[in-house]
N, C-alpha and C positions, 0 to 999 in steps of 0.2 A: 505494499499499499504505499509505503513511504516513497520508493522509487517511481511508482504510477503518479503520484503527486508531484515530485520535483521534474519529471519529465513533462507532464502538463504544464506546471508554471513555466519552465523553459522553453515549451513549444518544441521539444526535441523527443526522438524515439528510444533514445539510448540513455539510461540512467546517469553511466559513469561521464559522459559528456556532459549531462545536463547539471551535475553537481560540479562539474569543472567549469562550466560557463557561469554558474552563479556565485562560486567562491574561489577565491584566488588563494594559494597557499601561503603568500606574504601578507595576508591580512590577518587581523584579529578579529575573533567572532565571539560576541556575546550572545549568549541564549537567555533570555529572561523567562523563567518559570512563574507558575502560580501555587503556592505550597500552602496556601492558607485556607482554602475553600475545599468543600467537598469534592469538586469536580476539577481538582488540583491537576497540575501537569505531570503525567506518569514518569517517573525515572526512566523506565524502559524505553519510553519513545525518545527522551532526550538522548539517552546512552546511544540508540540507534543512529539518531543525527550525528552525534560526535564521531561514531564509527565510521560513517559516510564521509565526514570530514576528513579524519585521518586518514582514511583510505585515498583520498586525492592529493595527499602531500602535506595538509595542514599540520605542523606541529602540535602537539596536545597542549604544549604551554601557551599556545595561542588561542586557546579555547577557555571561554569562562562561562560558567553556568551560574545564574544568579537570581536572588529573590530579595524580598524585605528584610527578612533575618535568617540567620544561619541556622537556627535551631528548628524553624520551621521547614527547611529544606531537608535537614536531618531528619525528622520526624516524616516527612513525604518519602523517604527512601532514597535519598540522595548521600553519596558519600563525601563528606566534606573534606577540602583540600585548598587550604589558604595560601601555603607557601611551599609546597613540596613539588616534585617533579611530577608531570602529568597534567590533566585537565584540571584548571582551578574551579574550585565549586564552594561558594561562600554568600554570605548574606550582606546587604549593605549596612545593615545593623545600626541605623540612624546616621549615617555618616554620609551626608549631602552637601554638595558647594554650589554656588553660584545662584543669581537669582535672573533668570530670563522671562520673557514675556512671549507666551505664545496663545495666539487667539484672546487675546486680553485677560489672559491669566498669568499670574506668576508662578514660575515652575523652578524647580531646583532637579539637579541630575545626582545619580549616584556617584560617589568617588570612585567606585569600581569601573564605570565607564570613562569618567573623565582620566584615569590614571592609563 
């Protein structure tokens, strides 16, 4: 299903090519989850996405899985990794910076994204 979705998004018939068209191994990729509600983002789906990203050559250290709180990610089944080798997985934990205006509303961004 994941490959079928990515090929449709990219407008291609080959899943490996679709992942390569949409993601460059030189980029950093942040995956925002939702770990606080009943319909939370399932860890298995996020891990499947990260496996596809690694398969096209994206180094694991350039992948970040994040949400609001580290403990919520842990409770949702994610393996926390804030500074070790491999995919980073952690919460913003109240660390936000900046003040930007978007569509008339003041917003702040997670320091994880700004870093």
